[in-house]
N, C-alpha and C positions, 0 to 999 in steps of 0.2 A: 539259782536265780541270777547271780552275778554273771555266770557264764552265758546265760540266755540273753541278758542285756547286751553283753559284748558282741554276741553273735548277731543280734538284730542290728546293732550299730554298724558292724562290719558289712552286713548285707546292704544296709541303706547307703553306706559310703560307696560300695561297689556299684550300686545302681546309678548313683549320681555321676560317678566317674564314667560309667558306660554311656550315659546320656550326653555327657560332654564330648565324648570321642565320636559317637555315632552322629552322622548327619542324615536326617530324615529327608526324603524327597517324595513329592507327590508326582506320580508318573501315570500316564494314560496312553491311549493309542489313537491314531488318526482313523476316524470312522469313514469319512469320504472327503474328496478334494475336488475343487472345481474353480478354474479361472481365477486364481489368486486368493481363494477362500478355502476354508476347511471346516469340517465338523469334527470335533474331538469328543469322544465319549468320556463320561465321568468328570473328574476334576470338580467335585461339588463345592470345593472351597475357593475356586478361582474367582477373581474379582474383575469388574469392568475395567477395560484398558490395561489389564495386566499383560506383561510380556511372557510368551511361552517359547521354549527352546525346542526346536525340531532337529533332526539329524543334520550334519554338516554345518552346525551353528546357524541355521536359518531361523530368523526371528519371526514370530507372529504376535498379533495383538488381539486380545479378547474383545469382541464387539457385541456378542449376543449371549445371554445367559438363559439356557433352557433347563428343564427339569433334570434330564439325564445326560446333557451334553452342553458344550459351549461352541459358539460360532467364532471363528478366528479369521482375521485378514493377515496376509503375509506382508512383511516388510522387506523381505529378500526374495530372490528368485526361487520359486518352489518346484522347479522342473524335476528335481531328483526326489521329491517327497511323494510317497505313495500311501495308500490305505494300509493300515497295520503298523506304520512306523511309530516309534516311541516319541512321546511328548512329555516335557518336564516343565513344571511351574518354576518361574524365576522369583516370584513373590515381590516383584518391583514393577513400577510403571515406566513408560518410556520417558527418558530424559535426554538432554542435549548439553554438550559442553558450553560453558560461558566464561569468557575472559577477554581482556584486551587483545589476546593472542589471535582472536578470530578476525580482527580488522585486516582487510586486504586479502582474505582467504575465500575460497569457494568450497562449500561443504554440502553434504546431503543432510536430510532431516535427522539422521542418526548421529551426525557429527563426524562422519568419515570424510577425509579430504578428497577433493576431486580435481585439484589444480596441479597435481604432480609434485607438489612441494613436500617438505618434511611433515610428518604426522603431528597433530596437536599434542602438546605436553601437559596442558592444564588438567587438573584433577577436579576442578569445580564443575558441577553439573546441576541442572535445574529441570524439574518436570515440565514437559511441554504443555500440559494442561494446568491451569491455575485459575482460581476465581478472580473476577474483575475487582478492582479497588472499590470500596464502598463510597457512596456519594460524599460523605463527610470528610473523606481524605482527598477530595478533588478540589482544584481551584478553577476559577473561570478561565475560559480560553480567551486570552487577550493579547497574545504576542504573535505577530505575523510570521508565517513561514513563506518567505518570498520564493516564488517559483521561477522568476525571471521571465515569465510569459505575460506580456502586457494584458492580453484579454482575460487572464485569470486574476492577476493581482489587482486589476481595476474593477472588474465586474463581479467576480466570484472569489473573493479573498479567502485564503486558507490560514487557519491559526494553528499554532503548535498545541497538539492534543486533540485536534479535530479529526473526524472521519469523513473524507470527501471522495465520493464515488466517481470514477472515470468510466464512461460507458459509450458504446457506439458499435457500428458494424465492424467486421474484419477489415484490416488494412485502411483504417481511417486516421491512424496516428495516436492511438491510446498509449502504447508503450513509449512513443516519442515524447509525449508530454511528461510521463513519469521520469524518463531518462533526463530530460532537460531540467526537471525539478531537482533531481539528485545532483546533477552537475552544478547547478546554481548554489548548492550548499557548501561549495568550496570556501574555506576560511570563515564559515559561519559557526563552526563547532558542532553542527548537526551530524549525527552518525546515520548513514544510509544502510538499510537492509533491503536487498532486492530478493524477493521470493518468487522463483519461477515454478509454476505448477502446470505440468502437462505440456510444456513447450518443447519444440524441436531443439535438439542439442546445438544445431547451427545457429538458431535464433538467440539462444542463451550466450553462445560464444561471441556473437556479434555485439550483444549488450556489454559483456565483459571487456571486449576490445575497445569499445567507445569509452567506458569508464576509465580504462588505463590511458587511452589517448588524451583525455582531458584531465588527467592527473587527479582523479577523485577516488580511485580504487583504494587508496590508503586509508580512507575513512568510510569504507563500504564493506559490508559482508554479503555474500551471495549464497543463498540457500536454494538448492536445485533438486526438484523431483521431476525428472524429464518425462516426456510422453511415453517412452518405452519402459518406464519404471512401473512397479506394481501400483495398483489403485490405492492400496494401503499407504504407500509412501507419499503419493500425491495428496491423500487425505490429511496426513499428519504434518505436511510441510509448513502450512501457514501458522500452525500452532507452535512449531519449533522456532520459526522466525520471530514470532511474537515473544516467546520465552526469552530469546536472546536479547530482544529489544527491551524487555522489562528489566533485565539485569543492568543495562546501562541507565535506564530511566531511574531506577532506584538509587543510582549513584549521583543523581542530580543532573544528568545529561539529557539533551534533546535528541530524539530518535525519529527517523522517518522510515516507515515500513511500506514497501510497495508489494501488493499481492497480484501477481500477473499469471493467470487470472482466476477469479473465483467461479467463473463458468465451468472451467475444467475441473475445479475442486468439487463443484456440485455434481458433475457427471461422474467423477470417481466415486463419490459417496453413493450416488444412485446405483452404480454398478455393484458396489459392495453390498448395499442393502438388499437389492433384488436377489443376488446370489445367496444371501443369508435368509431369504424368504420373509423379509419384512413387507407388509402390505403397501403397495404403491398408491399414490394419491394423484394430485394434479400433475399432468405432463410426466407421469410415471415416477415423479420424485416422491420419496417417503415423507410422511407428515412432519418429521422433525428436522427437515432441511433448513427451516427458518432458525431453529435453535442452534444448529452447528455454526451458522454464520453470525448470529447475534452474540453468542458466547465468545466468538473470536474478536469481533470488532468492538465489543463493549470493553475490551482490555485497553483500548486506546484512550488516553486521558492526559490531563495536566495535573500533577500532584501539588499539594499545598506546600508552601515554603518550608514549614517545619519538617516535612518529609523529603526535603531536598529540592523541591521545585522542578524536578525533571518532567519530561513530557514524551509521549509516544503518539505520533501522528500517523494515521492509516490512510493509504491511498489504494483502496481495492479497485481492480479493473474488472469489468464485466463486458462480454461480447453480446451484442444484440443481433437479431436476424431481420433484415429488411427494415431496420429502424424501429422495430417493435419494442418499445420500452414498457409495454404492459404485459409482457410475458412473465412467467412465474418467478424466475430467479432475479431479473432486473427489478421487479416491483418489490420483492422481498428485501433486497439490499438497499434500494432507495428508502424504504421505510426504516431501515436500521441506521443509515448514515445521516450526517448533518448537512447534506447537500450533494449535488451531482454536477459534473462537467460532461455535457453531452456533445459528442462529436457527430456532425451531420455528414452522411455520405454524399448528399447533393452538393454541399459546400466544398467537400473534398474534390469532387469531380470538376467543380468550377475553378479549382486551383487556389481556393482560399485556405491558407495555412497559417496557424492551425485551424482546423475546420470546426471551431467551437460555435455551437448554436447558442447565442446569448439569451435567446428567449426561453429555452428549455433548461438552461444551466442556472443553478442557484446555490448560494451558500447561506445556510441558516444561521451561521455565526455572524456573517455580514461585516459591517464596519467595525465591530468590536475587535476584530483581528486584522485591522488595517492601520497603517501608519497615519498619524494625524494629517500630514501634508496631502494625503490622497483625498480626504473627505470633501474639500471644497471643489475638487476637480471632477469627481466621479459623478455627482448629480447631473450637471449639464451634459456630460458624455453619455450617460445612460438615456437621458431624455431625448437628445438629438438622435441617438442611434435607434431607439425604439420607434420614434416618429418616422425616421428614414425607412425602416423595414416595412412599416405600414404603407407609406406613400409609394415605395418602389414598385409595388405590385400594380398600381394604377398607371404608371408610366408605360407599361407593356401594351396598354390598349390605345396608345397615342393620345391620351388625354392632354389637353392644353392646361398648363400650370401657370399660376400667378407667380410673381417674383419672389414672394415670401416662401412659397412652397419649393421653388427651384433652389432657393438659398438653403433650405433645410436638407434637400436631397444632396446638394453639394457638400454640406457639412457631414452628412452621414457617410457619403462616399469617402471623404477624407478620413473619417474615423476608421472605416473599414480598412483602408489602405495602411493606416498607422498600426492597427491591431495585427496585421499580417506580419509574420517574422519567420525566418528560416530556422530549421532545427539547429541546435547547438549555438545559436546566437542569442543568448539570454541578455536581458537588460536589468541593470541594477535598479533599485527603487528610485534613486536620485535621477537617473537617466529617464526613467518612465515619467516621472513628474515633470521634468523639463519638456518632454515631447507632448505630454497631455496639456500642459499650459499653452503651448503653441497651437495645438489643435483647437482648444476652446476659444482662443483668440481669433480663429479663422485664418491663420497664416498658411494653412495647407489647402484651403478651399480651392477647387478648380484645377489643382495640379494633377498631372498624370502620375502613374505609378513610378516611373523612372525619376521624374522631377521631385516627387514626394520623398523618395529615398535620399536624393542629394540634399534636399532641404533638411531632412532629419539629421544628416551628418553635420551640416552647418550649425544647426541648433545645438547639438551636443558639443561641438568644438567650442562655441562661444560660452556655453554653460560651464565647461570645465576650465576655461581660461579666465573667466571673470567672476564666477559665483562660488568660490570655495566656501564662504560662510553659509550660503544656502545649502550646499551639499552636506556640510557638517551638521546643520540643523535637521535636515531630513534623516540622516543616519542616527542622530540623537533623539529621534521620535518627537521632534518639535513641529508645530504647525507653522507654515509660512505665513507672514503677514501680507496684507493687500499691497503694501508698498513694495515688498520683496517681489511679489508676483508681477506687479506692473513694471518694475525695473527690468526683470527678466524678459518680459514680452517685448518691451521697447528695444532691448539689445538684440533679441532674435529678429525683430522686424527690420532693424537697421542692417543687420548682416545679410538678410535675405533679399533686400532691395539693392544691395551694392552690385 
């Protein structure tokens, strides 16, 4: 009996030792392959979004779970993969490296460096997919994210933690607005993340060159899934960029993420889905296209103070065709975001830069995310400009106008000229308020574009020479008194009449 017990104990110990030594693997074979996707037989224990390993270390991600197979999208070039090849489960989901080491770097959604510099050394990684923070952990959006663009900061202000859509036709300046916003974050403490989805390599290189030229690359991370990358890489790119942003947000920092653009992201997902035989819906997009964008943009938020008070602001970009904002993808993302900045092709063709259509642009956060000094100025600006746009159409028919109407048209034209600004010439909040005060007082009425630019320079020179207290108050988020505003306007008027 004793010998039998010893024998059983020895057998049990041997089995446990064998289990510890042996490493079990779940292996299957490629059933079929087509344009960046594959059907893999078996793997009944595979999970959604799990990474699979193919020959030559090619990675794929599970996107469809069938009864006897799984649908996979490739994250690497699958040219050497063929039917019958061996596939192995990794039992992990896609993650991305996260640390301060990423600042100033260009990486792909898998964390591989693309800038020719040393590989990343950080061991910290974070899953690219994560649930959005619950409502009770979020704080109101009340701190402005200054873009430096007068037409946005005055009419459609953006707050830290907001989701503001930028949309318009091709070549109307969408990326330029995002780029100016990133450049304007210099010395603000905001970390920029630029996520290029389906863009040409030359276009991405141009953006990086501009970020380096204006010395903002040191607080910027660039995540690239280029147009010649696999559709799977383009699909996971914005989620990877958001995961990196959440890492910094949870440390109490403010982050700005630009998704350029989600139209390409939707097309990549449509390609994946149709090849994996998911049923198409409106405009051939699968029915869950709304869900993939909502679960991405819902992760943008402002955390409560007890959680660090960090924020993640999202600026998704969407391309329209012939100004059609009622197409499927634009309407989807408009309904997800907290407002939109619409760029008009007709304004762009007229030379109005930036070509922002103030009538179709809106911020649902509004004045809550605007410095107090703006609020007394923005009301008259919006009123005059809206009336001007209404009245301008009548002047084309040669209608005779009374003096009051002519005055309103002159004021509207002055506002339009002031709202125009060249790319890379951002305005601080204090400079904007000085110029808007002068416009509201009618100091630019009736001036040509050239004279308006000269007058604007004079106003800013006087402002910085004589009103240091007002500048400090604006920066400290204080509202200017009527006496301060009147004193400024008098000084501007005296300087312009000399």
